[in-house]
C-alpha positions in Angstrom: 0.0 0.0 0.0 1.3 3.5 -0.8 0.8 6.9 0.8 0.3 10.2 -1.0 4.1 10.6 -1.1 5.1 7.1 -1.8 7.2 6.4 -4.9 5.5 5.0 -7.9 7.4 3.7 -10.9 8.3 7.2 -12.2 9.1 10.5 -10.7 6.2 12.1 -12.6 3.7 10.6 -10.1 5.5 12.3 -7.2 4.1 15.5 -5.8 6.2 18.7 -5.6 6.5 20.0 -2.1 7.3 23.4 -0.6 10.3 23.8 1.7 8.0 23.8 4.8 6.1 20.7 3.6 9.3 18.9 2.9 10.8 19.6 6.3 7.6 18.5 8.1 7.5 15.4 5.9 11.1 14.5 6.7 11.0 15.1 10.4 7.8 13.0 10.7 9.7 10.0 9.3 12.8 10.0 11.5 13.2 9.3 15.2 16.1 9.9 17.6 18.5 7.0 18.1 17.8 5.2 21.3 21.3 4.6 22.6 22.6 7.0 25.2 25.8 7.4 27.2 26.9 9.3 30.2 30.0 11.5 29.6 32.0 14.0 31.6 30.8 17.6 31.2 34.2 18.5 29.7 33.4 16.4 26.6 29.7 17.3 26.2 30.0 20.3 24.0 27.7 19.9 20.9 26.1 16.7 22.2 22.3 16.4 22.7 21.0 15.9 26.2 19.1 12.7 26.6 17.9 13.3 30.2 17.1 16.7 31.8 19.5 18.4 34.2 17.9 19.4 37.5 19.5 21.3 40.4 20.0 19.8 43.8 20.9 23.2 45.3 19.7 26.8 45.4 21.7 29.2 43.3 22.9 31.4 44.9 23.1 29.2 47.9 22.9 32.2 50.3 22.2 35.9 50.2 25.3 37.5 48.8 26.7 40.8 47.7 26.4 41.8 44.0 29.1 44.4 44.3 32.1 45.5 46.2 31.0 47.8 48.9 29.5 48.0 52.5 26.8 45.9 54.0 24.4 47.7 56.3 21.0 47.8 58.0 19.4 50.5 55.9 17.2 51.7 58.8 20.3 52.6 60.8 21.8 54.9 58.1 19.8 58.1 58.9 20.0 57.3 62.6 23.8 57.6 62.5 24.0 60.4 60.0 25.4 58.1 57.3 28.6 57.6 59.4 29.1 53.9 60.5 32.1 52.2 62.0 33.4 49.3 59.9 33.2 46.2 62.1 34.4 43.4 59.8 35.8 42.6 56.4 34.1 39.8 54.3 35.9 38.7 51.1 34.4 36.2 48.7 34.8 32.7 50.0 34.5 33.8 53.7 31.5 33.9 56.0 31.2 36.9 58.2 29.8 37.3 61.7 26.3 38.7 62.3 26.3 42.4 61.6 26.8 44.3 64.8 24.1 47.0 65.4 25.1 50.5 64.1 28.0 49.2 62.0 28.9 48.4 58.4 30.8 45.4 57.0 33.3 45.8 54.2 32.1 43.2 51.7 33.2 42.0 48.3 31.3 40.7 45.3 30.0 37.2 45.8 30.6 37.1 49.6 27.7 36.0 51.8 25.8 38.9 53.2 26.2 38.9 57.0 23.1 38.1 59.1 21.2 41.3 59.8 22.3 43.2 56.7 19.7 44.1 54.2 21.6 46.5 51.8 24.9 46.7 50.1 26.1 50.2 49.2 28.7 50.3 46.3 32.1 51.5 47.3 32.2 54.1 44.6 29.7 56.4 46.4 31.2 55.8 49.9 34.0 57.7 51.6 36.3 55.9 54.0 37.6 57.8 57.0 40.0 55.5 58.9 37.7 52.8 60.5 34.5 54.7 59.6 32.7 54.8 56.3 30.5 57.7 55.2 27.5 56.6 53.2 25.1 58.9 51.3 21.8 59.1 53.1 19.9 58.5 49.8 21.4 55.1 49.3 18.7 52.8 48.1 17.3 50.2 50.6 17.7 46.6 49.6 20.2 47.3 46.8 22.9 45.0 45.6 22.0 41.8 47.4 21.4 38.7 45.4 18.9 36.5 47.3 19.3 32.8 47.9 17.7 30.8 45.1 17.2 34.0 43.1 18.6 32.3 40.0 17.7 28.6 40.5 15.7 26.8 43.2 16.6 23.3 44.4 14.7 20.7 42.4 14.2 22.9 39.4 14.9 21.6 35.8 17.7 23.8 34.4 18.3 22.2 31.0 15.7 20.2 29.1 16.2 16.9 27.4 16.7 17.4 23.7 18.9 20.4 24.1 22.1 20.6 21.9 24.7 21.6 24.5 26.3 25.0 23.9 29.1 26.5 26.1 26.5 28.3 28.3 24.7 25.0 29.0 27.9 23.4 30.2 28.4 26.4 32.5 24.9 26.2 33.8 25.2 22.4 34.5 28.5 23.1 36.3 26.9 25.8 38.4 24.5 23.3 40.0 27.3 20.8 40.6 26.6 18.4 37.8 29.8 16.6 36.6 28.4 14.2 34.1 25.6 14.4 31.5 23.4 11.8 29.9 23.5 12.3 26.1 22.4 10.6 22.9 25.3 8.8 21.3 26.7 10.4 18.2 24.8 9.7 15.0 26.7 7.6 12.5 26.1 9.0 9.0 27.4 7.1 5.9 28.3 9.3 3.0 28.8 8.4 -0.6 29.5 10.3 -3.8 28.3 9.0 -7.2 30.2 9.7 -10.4 32.9 8.2 -12.6 34.2 11.7 -13.2 35.1 12.2 -9.5 38.7 12.2 -8.3 40.1 12.5 -4.7 42.0 15.7 -4.1 45.8 15.1 -4.3 45.5 12.7 -7.2 46.0 13.8 -10.8 43.0 14.7 -12.9 42.3 12.8 -16.1 40.4 14.0 -19.1 36.8 15.0 -18.1 37.4 14.5 -14.4 36.8 16.9 -11.4 37.9 16.8 -7.8 35.3 15.5 -5.4 34.4 18.6 -3.4 31.1 17.2 -2.2 32.7 14.6 0.0 34.3 17.3 2.1 31.2 19.5 2.2 29.3 16.5 3.5 31.9 15.6 6.0 32.1 19.1 7.3 28.4 19.5 7.8 27.9 16.2 9.5 30.8 16.7 11.9 29.8 20.3 12.6 26.4 19.0 13.6 27.9 16.4 16.0 27.7 13.3 13.8 30.3 10.6 13.0 31.1 10.0 9.4 31.2 6.5 7.8 32.9 7.3 4.5 31.8 5.0 1.7 34.0 6.8 -0.9 33.4 7.4 -4.5 30.9 4.9 -6.0 31.2 3.9 -9.6 28.3 4.8 -11.9 26.7 1.3 -12.0 23.7 -0.1 -10.4 25.7 -3.0 -8.8 28.2 -0.7 -7.2 25.5 1.6 -5.9 23.5 -1.2 -4.4 26.7 -2.6 -2.7 27.5 0.8 -1.2 24.0 1.4 0.1 24.0 -2.1 1.7 27.2 -1.3 3.5 25.9 2.1 4.7 22.7 0.5 6.0 24.9 -2.1 8.0 27.3 0.4 9.4 25.3 3.7 9.9 22.1 5.2 11.3 21.6 7.4 8.2 22.9 7.4 4.6 23.5 10.7 2.8 24.4 10.6 -0.9 25.5 13.3 -3.3 24.8 13.0 -7.0 22.8 10.4 -8.9 19.4 11.4 -7.7 18.0 12.5 -11.1 16.5 10.2 -13.6 19.3 10.0 -16.2 20.7 6.8 -17.6 23.8 7.1 -15.3 21.8 8.0 -12.2 21.5 4.8 -10.3 20.6 5.9 -6.7 16.9 6.0 -7.3 16.5 2.4 -8.7 19.1 1.1 -6.1 17.2 2.6 -3.2 13.9 1.3 -4.5 15.3 -2.2 -4.9 16.6 -2.2 -1.3 13.8 -0.3 0.3 11.7 2.7 -0.8 11.7 6.4 -1.8 9.2 8.7 -0.2 10.1 12.1 -1.6 11.4 13.3 -4.9 10.7 16.9 -6.0 10.8 20.1 -4.0 9.6 23.4 -5.4 12.9 25.2 -5.0 16.0 26.4 -6.8 18.7 25.2 -6.5 18.1 21.6 -5.4 14.8 20.5 -6.9 15.6 16.7 -7.1 15.9 15.6 -3.5 15.4 12.0 -2.4 14.4 10.6 0.9 13.5 7.0 1.7 14.9 3.9 3.4 17.5 1.3 2.6 16.0 -1.5 4.6 15.2 0.4 7.8 18.0 2.9 7.5 16.9 6.4 6.5 18.4 7.6 3.2 18.8 11.2 2.0 20.0 12.0 -1.5 21.0 15.4 -2.8 21.9 16.7 -6.2 25.5 16.5 -7.3 26.0 20.2 -8.2 28.0 21.6 -5.3 25.7 24.6 -4.6 22.6 22.4 -4.8 24.2 19.9 -2.5 25.1 22.6 0.1 21.7 24.3 0.1 19.7 21.0 0.3 22.0 19.8 3.1 21.4 23.1 5.1 17.7 23.1 4.6 16.8 19.4 4.8 19.7 17.2 5.9 20.5 19.4 8.9 17.0 18.9 10.5 17.2 15.2 9.9 20.6 14.9 11.5 19.7 17.0 14.5 16.4 15.2 15.1 18.0 11.8 14.9 20.5 12.9 17.5 17.7 13.7 19.8 17.3 17.4 19.4 13.8 18.7 20.0 12.0 21.9 19.1 11.6 23.7 15.8 14.4 22.7 13.5 13.3 24.7 10.5 16.1 27.1 9.6 15.6 30.5 11.2 14.8 33.4 8.9 15.4 37.0 9.8 14.4 40.2 7.8 17.3 42.2 6.3 17.2 45.1 3.9 17.9 44.2 0.3 20.8 46.0 -1.3 19.8 44.6 -4.7 17.0 44.5 -7.2 15.3 41.2 -8.3 13.0 42.0 -11.2 12.8 38.5 -12.8 11.7 35.9 -10.1 11.5 32.2 -10.6 8.3 30.1 -10.4 9.9 28.2 -7.5 11.2 29.4 -4.2 14.8 30.5 -4.7 17.6 30.3 -2.2 20.3 32.7 -3.4 23.7 33.2 -1.9 23.9 36.5 -0.1 26.4 38.6 1.8 25.9 41.1 4.7 27.3 44.5 4.0 26.9 48.0 5.2 24.9 50.4 3.0 25.7 54.0 2.4 23.5 55.0 5.4 25.3 52.5 7.7 22.5 50.0 7.9 23.1 46.3 7.2 21.9 45.1 3.8 22.2 42.1 1.6 24.2 41.8 -1.6 23.6 38.7 -3.8 26.1 36.7 -5.7 26.0 37.7 -9.5 25.6 34.2 -10.7 22.6 31.8 -10.1 24.6 28.8 -11.2 24.5 25.8 -9.0 28.0 24.8 -10.0 29.8 27.8 -8.5 31.0 26.5 -5.2 33.0 29.7 -4.5 29.6 31.5 -4.1 28.8 29.7 -0.9 32.2 30.4 0.6 31.7 34.1 -0.4 28.3 34.2 1.2 27.1 34.8 4.8 23.8 33.0 4.2 20.8 32.4 1.9 18.2 34.9 0.9 14.8 33.2 0.4 12.9 34.6 -2.5 9.3 33.4 -2.8 7.8 32.2 -6.2 7.0 35.2 -8.3 8.5 37.7 -5.7 9.8 40.9 -7.2 12.4 42.7 -5.0 13.4 46.3 -5.1 16.4 47.7 -3.4 15.4 48.7 0.2 12.7 46.0 0.6 13.0 43.7 3.6 13.7 40.1 2.6 14.1 36.8 4.4 17.7 35.8 5.2 19.0 32.5 6.6 22.4 33.2 8.2 25.0 30.3 8.0 25.8 31.2 11.7 22.3 30.1 12.7 22.6 26.8 10.8 25.9 25.6 12.2 26.0 27.1 15.8 
């Protein structure tokens, strides 16, 4: 039995999806890998949390000073004309005595507020006269004391499961005393490149051959997103070789990602090979570049196939393979690439019938406001354009753009952080 998106015998029966429909479709068909591991916090950067982190302590653990200054009972300030003897000194890491009536305590940032004190007055507005401090009478009551549990209460969840751990998450976990984290194991992603014309960098080029840049784009994306690469190498343009590579990928990896060979030409063997070993669920996406995109399964292993042109490969990896990889590693939430509005520094008078993702660069306009400049060529073979760019400008079907219009922009920094 087939669904509305199942593959028939030809690509013509396959519906054309929008970017949003394609992402929803893909994410509905992959699940996080089940295996988890507990690792030291020092090695957890970029990993996806499999179990929430909760705090066993209050943070701060006690009322403490937010500034260097003097701890006082505010009600005593006017009574003593703002002049208070300094009865003790409390550096960070020390615990002072209860505050003697009618006195001030010299205190430093992070030090516990002494019992009885309700205000810390910053040192910059105080005057020291020997063992006495002179404090302005208009000093604000209750100022500069961080209360116990003000940041985190004991028992509170501080990091949710499904979070991809950034440096700030590691610091937060450490602040509540957590030394080890339960994370999803790294996703194993098999990659393969189809094409008899491909040559590994460092080897001499023959007639009609090109260097295999896609292999390194694939590796870079997968490793940047936290996955482990199973490199199946360059696969000869035969059905037999393609089937053998896919079988190996299904045996050794959690996901297979292929570049090239996803069209319907005589030398494009990925489609029939995947259909022989499993099924294809997705074929055409209404976008440029990257219309022929394949998703399916080799046995039970998910398969993603992108076009061979390097720009098409890069764009489809960013938009569609990235959400798959993150979701399979256990990341939750909205994985659709984030779009921000930036002023166009270009005109776009001849739009496409499909959504176009064009390479764009952030620059300062004459008025000092940030605006987008687009690469002069639309060619999906110009790999230097994505190295030049800061992201992708998304242009809707039929959308005419005039310089100064606000347009949707997907920064590469948002995709790979």
